[in-house]
N, C-alpha and C positions, 0 to 999 in steps of 0.2 A: 548575782549573787547566791550564795548557799543559804538555806533556811532551814531554822532545824525544827521537825516536828514535836513539840513540848509537850501540849495535851491540845484536844480538843476544841472548837467551840459550842457544839450543839450540848451544851450541858444544863445543868438547872440548873436555875438564879440560886437557890440553897447551896451551891458546890463552891462557889465564888471564894469563898471567904476561907473553905479549905485550899483550894488552889495558893492563894495566896499566900498562906500559911507557911507550905512547905516550901514554894519558890525564896520566900524570905530568906529561912534558911541557906539557901544556895547564894546570898548576894557575897559579892567582893570589895572591901572598901578599900582597896589599893591598887595602883597603878599597876596595870598584867602587862605594858607596853612603854615602848622608850619613845618622850615626843618627840625626837625631831626623825623617826619612823612614822609619823601621823600627818599624811600627805594629803590626804581626802575628806574629807568631814560634810556630813550629810545634815540637811536641816528638814525637819519632818512637823506637819502641822494635819490638821484634819478638821472640817469644815462640814457644817449642814444646811441643809434645806430643805421647805417642804414642796414636792411635787406630785401633783394626779392626789391628794389626799394621803401623802404615804409621805415617811422621811428618809432623806437621801445624805449620804455623808461621800464626802470627795477628799483624797488624802494626796497631799504633795510630797515628793521629796525632792528636794534641789540638793545635789553637790558641787561644791566649790571646792579647787586648788588653794591652797593654804597658802602657797606663796604668792600668785597671782590675785586670790580672789574673784578669780572668774570661774562661772558656772560652767562644767565640764558634761554635766546631765541632769536632767530631769525626769522623773518617771509620777504617772497619777495613774490612781484608781479610783471607781467610786461604783456605788452601788446601795441598795437598798439596806436601810438599817432594822436590824428585827429585834438587837438587846436595848431597853428602854434607858435612860440616865437615870443612874442610882451613883448617887454620891460615893467613893470609895471604888469603885467598879469600874473606871471609865475604860479599863484596858479589853474587857472582855466586849465594849462596843467598838473600841476604833481598832483592835488589834488587825483585823481580816482586811482592812480597808488597808492597813501598814504593812501588811504579811505580801499582799497582793502586790502594791505598788515596790516593794522592797523586788519582788520577784523579777520584775519588769529591767533592774538597773543591770547594764553591762558591764559597769565597772563594781567594784566592792570597797565602800565607805572603811576608812581607817576607823573612826568614829562617828559615832549619830549625837544629835541633839535634837532634843523633841519640845516642841510647845506643850507642855505642861509638866510634871512633878517626876521626880525620881524616888528617893526613899523619905522625899519630905511629904510622908502620907503617914494614917495610924497604926498602919500594918508595914508600912516599909514599903511600898508596893506600888508605885504609881507606874505610869505609862512608858514613863524612859526606863523602870528598871524591869519590870514586866518584861518587856518588846527585847531585850538584848539577850535574856534566855533564845529566844526565836533569831537571832542574828545572831549571836555569838560573838559580840563586838562591843568594846567600850560604849557609853552610853551616858550622858547629861541629862537633867529634867530643868527647862528655863521655863519658870509660869509667870505671867503678866501680873496675877495677883494669888494672893497668898490664902493658902488651902488650911484653914487654921485645925491646927492636931490639938483635941480638948480643950483647955481652957489657957493655952498657950500663944500667948502674943509676941508679933515680929516688935524687937526695937528699931526705929527708923533711923538709917545710917545718917552721919552726918552730910549739911549737903556741899557736900564736894564730888570731884569723881571719882570712881572706883573705889570709893570708900564702904564696907559693909559691919554687917552684925550678925552672928552665931545665932540661929532658933535652937534651942536647947531644948529638950524633953526627957526627964528622967535620968537628966548626969547626962545625955549622948546628945551629940552636934546632930542635928537630921537636915540642914541646910541653913543658908546665907541669903539675908536680906541685902542685894548690892543694889547700890546706883551708881549706873553707869554713864547719868550726868548730872552735871549740878543743876539743880530747880525742874527734874524729872521724876516720877515714882522710881521705887526700886523695882525691881526684878527679881526674883526667888531661884536662886540656884542650889540644887542637890548634887549629888550621886547618883547615876544609876546604877549601872555595877562595871563593874571592874576599872575604878579609878577610884581618887582618893580626890577630897573637897577642895584642898589647897591647887590641885591641877585641873580639876573643874572651872573652879574659877579664874585661875590665870587663863584656860582656853577661852572662857566666857570674854573676858576682857582683851585679851589679844583680836578679838573678831567684830568688834563694836565699832563701828563708825560717826559718823560725825547726824549721819540719817534717821538713827533711831536709837533707842536705849534697848533693842532687842540685838542681839550678835547677828551678823550678816546672814547665813544659813537659815537659821528659824526663820528671821523678816522674809526672808526670799521666798521662803516654804507658804509661810502665813497670806502674805501678797498675792498671791498663785491662787491657793483656795478658796480665800475671797473673790477674785477675780473670775473662779470658776464656778462658784454658785452662785454668781449675780448672772451668769451667762446664762446658766440654766434654768434660775428662774425666770428671766427674761424671755427663752424661749419656749419655755415650757413645755419642752420636749426632754427626750432621755438622750442627748445629744453627747453623753460619754461614759452610755451604759451597756 
């Protein structure tokens, strides 16, 4: 698929905030598509491991057909991670791997779901939002835990399937705590880009099955990155690099 060159990654840490600020002005929180035209949805996850005194990351993109729920393509990238973990700036650490994996796709997904946040972020620029500019596709953030924005706490949804509570900061809805199954912890859904929150929530709910609180594409990507990092560590070699 085509990837857009939005900005370089060999940049100083001091420039991270200004890049996020510029991109945040370009976020579109409305549907830029017709839902019936969404046929292929990709799940994206990145996992990390230490190998020979260095940190490596593995990205997996799993693409499913929404009608059959079958996987139609998988793309993997791996490499040494050079950007340290800094809360709020995860995209600068993960995007090089995500872009490399996306370039390997022979199909073009209509929508991407990320294991991470979208605009549910202090500067409205989580990984799902930041990546959208390179992918030029609608994106959704699906986080397994809440990334707190200043002093805003989330309200736990009532204990029934598909209940949710909006997360509001400065009178704006940034995302939703969504309980996909009774008696399980909520996930945190937010718009990445080119989509509104109601549609993002609907897609998420429609892709949940009995096996997990996560939507199928994200769950499959998460399983695969964990499998590959275990394999990488157990063999202590640059198997995928």
